[in-house]
C-alpha positions, 0 to 999 in steps of 0.5 A: 614388157616389149621393150625389155629385150631391146633394153637388155641388148642396150644394157649389154652394149653399154656393158661392153664399154664398161667391160673394156674400161674394167679389163683395161684398168685391171690389166694396168693395175695387176700387170704393170703396177703389180697391185693385188689381183683382187684390188685391181679387179675391184678398181676396174669394176667400179670404174667400169660401173661408173661409166655404165651408170651414166650411159645406162641412165640416159640411153638404155633406161631413158631416165631423166630424173635429177636425183643422180645421187640416190640413183648413183648410190643404188647403181653402185650398190647393185654393182657392189653386190655384182662385184661380190658375185664377180669376185666369188666366181673368179675365186672359185674358178681361178683357184689352182686345182689339178685334176687328172683322170683317164677315159680309155686311152686318153689322159685328161689333165685340168689345171684351172682357168686363167684369171682373165677367162675367169673374169670374163665368165664372171662378168657374163654371168653377173650381167644378168644380175646387174640388168635385173637389179638396175631395171627393178631397183635403180631405174624402176620408174621406167 
């Protein structure tokens, strides 16, 4: 139990490398190739997750089992659930909406959240799911 905070910190550090891959791939496919934003998001997420599997297996969880296929499948299953959560959060907060109201003399106008800010928020929230699920499902022997 006393290793849990350190493992979570390591998991988050690894997550930043995956996040860099995720955002880079998403940006290239969405902005340069003009692919659908949800396809670009999915591809970035899966490639970032693959990076994270190998680094987390060896560094974060010190897992030396040779059952890579099963663990990778479990990791991807966790990541796919995370992808669903990630995409749902993006869908909810990136939807165009227009809210206007006044507070005294101040007019407030909210138009929605930028796609990349929505993606960042979603990635932050989904990190907690991914850590817990991988700790207790994928790398449960450590």
